[in-house]
N, C-alpha and C positions, 0 to 999 in steps of 0.2 A: 504494500500500499503507499509505503514512504516514497516510493520513486514514481508511482503514477500519480501521487499529490504534488509531487515536485513538478512533473511533467505538466500538470493542470495549472500550476502556479505560473509557470514558463510561457504557457500557452496563453493564461490571461495578460501577462505582460507584452504579449506578442501583439494581442488583440488591441490593447491601449495603444500601443506604437504605431499599428497600423490605423487605428481611428484617429490620432494625431494628425497623419499626413491626410486623410480622406477627409475628415473633417474640418481641416483648418481653412482659416479665414482666407488665406492666400490662395485655396483652391476654388472653395466658393467664389471668391472675385474672379479667377482665371476663367472658370467654367461659365459665369455670367456674362463675361466679356466675349468668349467664344459664342456663346448662345445669341448675343446683341449682334455679334458680326454676321452669323449666318441669318439673322432676320432682315439686317440691312442689307444684305446681299440680296436676298429676294424681294425687298421693296425696290432696289435699284434695278432687278430683272423687270420689275412692273411697270418701273417708269420709264425704261427703256421700251417696252412694248408701247405704252402710250405716247412716247414719244415718236414712234415709227407710225402710228397711227394718225397722230396729227400731222406729220410730215406729208402723207398720202392725202390725208383731208384737206390741206394746203394747196396740194397739186391739183386737186379736182377744183378747188374754188379758182385756182389762178386760170385753170383752164376755161372755167364759166366766164373769167374777167377778160379772157383774151378773146373768146367767143362773141362777147357782147360788144367789145371794142371795136372788133370788126364788122359788127351789123351796124354800129354808131357810125364807123367811117362809110361804110356803104350808103347811108342814108345823108350823112353831110356832105357827101360828096356831089349830090344832085345840085343843080344849079337851080334857084329858085325862079329865077327869069323865064326858065322854059318849061316850067312845071303848070300844070294847068290847076286849078282852084281845087278840084277833087284830089289831084295827085300831090297838090301842097298840103291840103287837110291830113292826107293819110300820111305823108312823112312826118307831120307834126304828131299825128297820132303815136305813129313809130318810136319817135325819139321820146315821147313820154314815156312808153311802154318800156324801151330801153333805160331810161331814167330810172323807174321803179325797180328794174332787174339789178342796175350798179347798186342801188341803195341796199337792196337785200344781199348782194354779194358783200358790200362794205361792212354790214353787220354782222354776217359769217366770219368775216376777216379780223372783225374786233374781237370776236368771241374767242376765235383761234389764238389771237396773239396774247389774249388773257391768259388761255390755258398754257401756252407756250412759256409764259411769263412763272405762271405756278409752278410748273413741271422743272423749269430751271432753277427756281426756289429749292423746290424740293430735293433735286439734285445736290444743289450746293450744301442743303443741310444734312443730307446723307453722307456727302463726301467729308463734312467735318466731324460728324459721328462716328465714321469708320475712323478716322485718324485718332479719335479719341479711343475708342474699343481697341486699337492695336495698341494704343500707348498704354493701356490699363493692362492690357494681358501681358504686355512685355515686362511690365513692374510687377505686377503679380506673380508672373511664371520665375522672375528673378529671385523672388522671395521664397517662393516655394521651392526652387532647387536648392535654397541656401538649407532651407528647414530639412528639406529629404535629405542632403550631405551630413545635417548632423544625426537625424533620425535613423536613416538606411543602415548604416553599421550597427546601431543597436538592434535592428529587426534581425539583420544577417547572425550576429552573435546569439541572440536567444533561439533562431531557427536551427542553429548547429549543435546548440546544447541540447535543443528538444530531442534532434537526431541520434546523438550520442546516447541520452537516456533510453530509446525506445528498444535498444538492444537487452535492457537489463529489466525490462516491463513483461509480464505475463503477455503474450500474443493474445489471447482470447479477450484478456481484460482490456488491453489497448484497442483491439476491435469495437468492443461495445463501446468504449470510451468516444472513438471517432464516429460510429455510428450515431450515438445520441447527440453528437456536437453536430454532425450534418443534419440534425432533425431540429437545430436551434434550442437544445438543452444545453444550458451552461450557466453555473458550472454543472459538470456532470457529477462530480462526487462532490456530498456535502457531509458534515458529520451529524450526527444524532444528539438532540439536546432535550433532555427531559421526556425521551418517546416521542420527540415533534422531528418532523424532517426539517434538516436546518436551511432551506430553502423557501417551501412554502408553509411550511409550520402546522402540517396537518399530522395529528395524532396517528401514530402506528399501531397497528393491534398488537395484543400481547403474544399472539402467534408469530408474528414476525418480528418482535423483539427477541423472542426466543431463538430463531435464524440467525438473527444479526449476532448475537451472543455466540452461537456455534460456528458461522460460518465468515464472520468478520465484515460483511455489508449484505443489503437489502435493497430492492428498487421501490421507490414509494408509488404508490398506485395513482395518484393525484397529479403529481408533476412529471413522474418517469424519471428523476434522478434517483441515482445510485447511492443509498445512504450508508455509510461506513460508522464503527465503533470506534470513537475517538478516545 
């Protein structure tokens, strides 16, 4: 029992060391920066699609403008002195229609310009936020690596001590330990305290206490931990 309890103690220290890295503030900030960067990339792709759509829309409106301008040229190229009154009225009506078309086109262009300005502004904001996210990630990564440099040797040392102990522990007992730990039961071995489980504090039946005295350990039916006689 002494070896397995020492093994469990080392395992507990190992879990704390690994948790120090996994739950460190530097790791959290680094992960947040990575998440933000990915979100900004997605937003950038969306804006790129919008920019392409606006560019196509602009080309369509430009074509409408060019067609409208050609129509106006064809009407204004007519010499009024050679036109009959009816032809002059028709030409005037056509100019008014073209003017109305120009007004609609101008309104569309203004809307496109506004959207383009908003898109450029969004692009600029994303660019600035990407720079900030990269700087934050770089800073937190550097701090995390400094922490890792301090903690990792302790992790490796503890792992080696555990590996060295494994050869001294009963194979079946070690298998039971690892199986329970894999089921998120930790600590696996707990002492008996006034006939109570040292983890969940459930009272153990007298028959089990007798087995404990005889065999040195029993399994708590409530929490699944192995209770040993301290």
